[in-house]
C-alpha positions in Angstrom: 76.4 81.5 -145.1 77.5 78.3 -143.6 77.2 77.3 -139.9 79.3 74.8 -138.0 77.9 73.5 -134.8 80.2 72.9 -131.8 80.1 71.9 -128.2 82.7 74.2 -126.7 83.0 72.0 -123.6 84.3 69.1 -125.8 87.8 69.6 -127.1 87.3 67.1 -130.0 84.1 68.9 -131.0 86.1 72.2 -131.1 88.9 70.6 -133.1 86.5 69.2 -135.7 84.5 72.5 -135.9 87.8 74.5 -136.4 88.9 72.1 -139.2 85.5 72.3 -140.9 85.5 76.1 -140.6 89.0 76.5 -142.1 87.8 74.7 -145.2 85.1 77.3 -145.6 87.1 80.5 -144.8 90.0 82.1 -143.0 89.1 83.1 -139.4 89.9 86.7 -138.6 87.7 87.2 -135.5 86.8 84.8 -132.6 84.3 86.0 -130.0 84.1 83.6 -127.0 80.7 84.3 -125.6 79.4 80.9 -124.5 78.6 81.0 -120.8 76.4 79.8 -118.0 75.8 81.2 -114.5 75.3 78.1 -112.5 73.2 78.1 -109.3 73.0 81.1 -106.9 74.1 79.6 -103.6 76.8 79.8 -101.0 80.1 78.2 -101.9 79.8 75.5 -99.2 76.4 74.5 -100.6 77.5 74.6 -104.2 76.9 71.3 -106.1 80.2 69.9 -107.3 78.7 68.8 -110.6 77.3 72.3 -111.2 80.7 73.9 -110.4 82.4 71.6 -113.0 79.7 72.4 -115.6 80.3 76.2 -115.2 84.1 75.7 -115.6 83.6 73.3 -118.5 81.7 75.9 -120.5 83.0 79.2 -119.3 86.7 78.4 -118.9 87.5 75.1 -120.7 85.3 75.9 -123.7 87.1 79.3 -124.1 90.5 77.6 -123.7 89.6 75.0 -126.4 88.5 77.7 -128.9 91.5 80.0 -128.2 93.8 77.0 -128.5 92.6 75.9 -131.9 91.9 79.3 -133.4 94.9 81.2 -132.2 97.3 78.9 -134.1 95.4 79.6 -137.3 95.5 83.4 -136.6 99.1 83.3 -135.7 99.9 81.5 -139.0 98.0 84.3 -140.9 99.7 87.0 -138.7 96.3 88.5 -138.1 93.4 88.1 -135.9 91.2 89.4 -133.1 90.0 87.4 -130.2 87.4 88.9 -127.9 86.6 87.0 -124.7 83.4 87.8 -122.7 84.2 87.9 -119.0 82.2 89.8 -116.4 82.6 92.4 -113.7 81.9 89.4 -111.4 85.4 88.2 -112.4 86.9 91.4 -111.1 84.9 91.9 -108.0 83.2 88.5 -107.2 79.5 88.2 -106.5 78.1 86.5 -103.4 76.1 83.4 -104.2 77.9 83.1 -107.5 81.3 81.7 -106.7 81.6 79.4 -109.7 80.6 82.1 -112.1 82.8 84.8 -110.5 85.8 82.4 -110.4 85.3 81.3 -114.0 85.1 84.9 -115.3 88.3 85.8 -113.3 89.9 82.9 -115.2 88.7 84.3 -118.5 90.4 87.6 -117.6 93.6 85.8 -116.7 93.6 83.7 -119.9 93.0 86.9 -121.9 96.0 88.7 -120.3 98.3 85.7 -120.8 97.3 84.9 -124.4 97.4 88.6 -125.3 101.0 88.8 -124.1 101.9 85.5 -125.8 100.7 86.9 -129.2 101.8 90.5 -128.7 104.6 90.2 -131.3 102.2 89.0 -134.0 99.2 90.6 -135.7 96.8 88.9 -133.3 95.1 90.9 -130.5 93.4 89.3 -127.6 91.1 91.4 -125.3 88.1 90.9 -123.1 84.9 92.7 -122.2 83.7 92.7 -118.6 80.0 93.7 -118.6 78.0 94.3 -115.5 74.6 92.7 -115.7 73.0 92.7 -119.2 69.4 91.5 -119.4 69.7 88.3 -121.6 68.4 84.8 -121.3 71.1 84.2 -118.7 68.8 86.0 -116.3 66.6 82.9 -116.5 69.3 81.0 -114.7 69.4 83.5 -111.7 67.1 84.1 -108.7 65.2 87.4 -108.6 67.2 88.3 -105.5 70.5 87.9 -107.3 69.2 90.0 -110.3 68.2 92.8 -107.9 71.6 92.5 -106.1 73.4 93.0 -109.4 71.2 96.0 -110.3 71.8 97.6 -106.9 75.6 97.7 -107.6 75.3 99.7 -110.8 75.5 103.5 -110.2 73.6 104.2 -113.5 70.7 102.3 -112.0 70.0 100.2 -115.1 71.3 97.1 -116.8 73.5 97.3 -119.8 72.1 96.4 -123.3 73.2 93.9 -125.8 73.7 96.7 -128.3 76.2 98.4 -126.0 78.2 95.1 -125.5 78.0 94.4 -129.3 79.4 97.9 -130.1 82.5 97.3 -127.8 83.0 93.8 -129.3 82.8 95.3 -132.8 85.5 97.8 -132.2 87.7 95.2 -130.5 87.3 93.1 -133.7 88.6 95.8 -136.1 92.0 96.5 -137.5 91.8 99.9 -135.6 92.1 98.0 -132.4 95.8 97.5 -133.0 97.5 98.7 -129.8 95.4 97.0 -127.2 96.1 93.4 -126.3 95.6 91.5 -123.0 93.3 94.4 -122.0 90.0 94.4 -120.0 87.3 96.7 -121.2 84.5 97.4 -118.6 80.9 98.0 -119.5 79.6 98.4 -116.0 77.5 101.5 -115.7 80.0 102.8 -113.2 80.3 99.7 -111.1 83.9 99.0 -112.0 86.2 102.0 -112.3 89.6 100.3 -112.2 
């Protein structure tokens, strides 16, 4: 198996990685899962450089990957793009304005691109998990983690296996009539 390293925040890096990947194989599935939380602080105290970094990775990185890979998929008339957003993009979390806003942008990009490719064999959807215990927790304060848990009616965090199962289905041929859709994995937090 071959690996191609990429910095999603750098458009030239994504262009080069895409070209290199296309020499190895056809791309049928793109999962955009790179993301950072940024600091947990009030918007008026939010460091401008940190805000930019969150958007460079969470939004611009996703845009770069979708831009380069969707053309390839469109030419092949087949593909599945799964973007990882967050319930924070639907509801907003206090002390996480950059993360919440960036994940709202992911939802918007998903809906737009899904409609733009609806007349092809390419499907674009996103998953909006509530909190899932991953290394991203290392970027958050204990208070913010507890706040997120308090919002989940099931009283637990999601698991990576639960998210992977949803991504897997969205990546299959069977996912043929959903595009531009938002699939919640929120333990009951989001019900709309």
